[in-house]
N, C-alpha and C positions, 0 to 999 in steps of 0.2 A: 413462552419459549424463545430464548434468543437463538438467534442465528445470524452468521456473517458468510455470505456466499460471494467467492472472488470469483471473477471471470476474466477473460481477455488474454491469459498467457499463451504461448506458443513458441513457435521456433521461428527465428529472424535473423536475417545476416548482420554481421557489424555493420554499423552507422544507419540501421533501419530503426523502426519506432513500433512501440505498442502501446496501447491504451489498457491497463487495468481497470475493473471496477469492483467495488464491494457493495453487495446490495445487504443491508442489515433490516432486522426485522426483531420484535419481541421487546425493546427497549425505547425510552425517548432519545432517540437519535441525535436532537441537538444539543443535548447536554453533554453529550460525550465528545471527548477528543477522539478523533480517528487517526490512527495510524498504519502504514506501511513497513513493514519488517522483510529481512530476506535472509534465508540460510542456503549457503553453498556447501557442497558435500564435504564433509571433514571441517567444517568452520563453524563459529558460533552464529546464533541468529541475531543480527544486526538492525537497529532503527534505520530506515529509508527516509522517511519523513513523516512529519504530524503537522494536523491541522486541528486547529480550535473549535471549538462545539459552533459556535457562527461563523467559522471562517475567516475570522480576522487576523489570526496570527499563525503562520506557517515556518516549519523549521525543515531543513533539509540536510542530510550528510554530506560532507564536504566533497566526497567522492561521487556525489550525483548532482551537485549545485550547477546551474545553467544548463543541464539535460533533463531533468526530471522537475515536472509539475505536479503538486497534491492540491485537489480542490474537493469540493463537496456541494452536494445538490440536498439541502435538508427537507425540501419538498418531495424529493423522491428516495428519502433514506439511504442514499448511495456515496460513498466517496470515491473518488478516480485517481489515478496515478499515469500520467502522461510521460512516456519515457522515450526520449530521442537520443539520436546519436548512440546508439546502443553499444557495449563493448564486450567481449567476451566474459569479463570480468564480472559483469551484470547477471550472469548466468547463474539462476538459483532458484528457489522456490521461493514464491513471494505469499507473505501472510498478511491479512488485515486485522488490526487490533481495534477496540472499542474501550475507552478507559475514562471512567469520572474523574476529573481533577481533584487530586489530594486522595486519592484510594490507590491501594496496591494492587487490587485484583483487578482482572481485566478480563474481556472476551476475546476469543480468537476464532477466525475461520478456518477452513481446511487446507488453505494454500493452492496457489496455482502456480505451474511450472514456467518460466521464462529461460529458453535456450537461444543463446546467441552464437551461432556457428555458421559458416560458409560452407 
């Protein structure tokens, strides 16, 4: 049974930092590209960051470049999103996603809320 369990969300002031984690199980983690998406109220879900199976390639949305970092630990079957200099516009539910290269289907976590407010 595939599971993606996000954690680390919460309330943070503008300019603050959070580290999200996504623990995966039920599949061969290192074969899957892992991504973080986010969805704010009334907006479409958007890709924030992606990392290849072995961690050699990362991609970040322009809106988070220089502030967010994606990484993974294949020994722990976990992907991380380090978020610094958080802005109110970063406030959203953040979702973890696992996808095999070349496949259209993927797995999703349940999401974790990030609130940026003073």
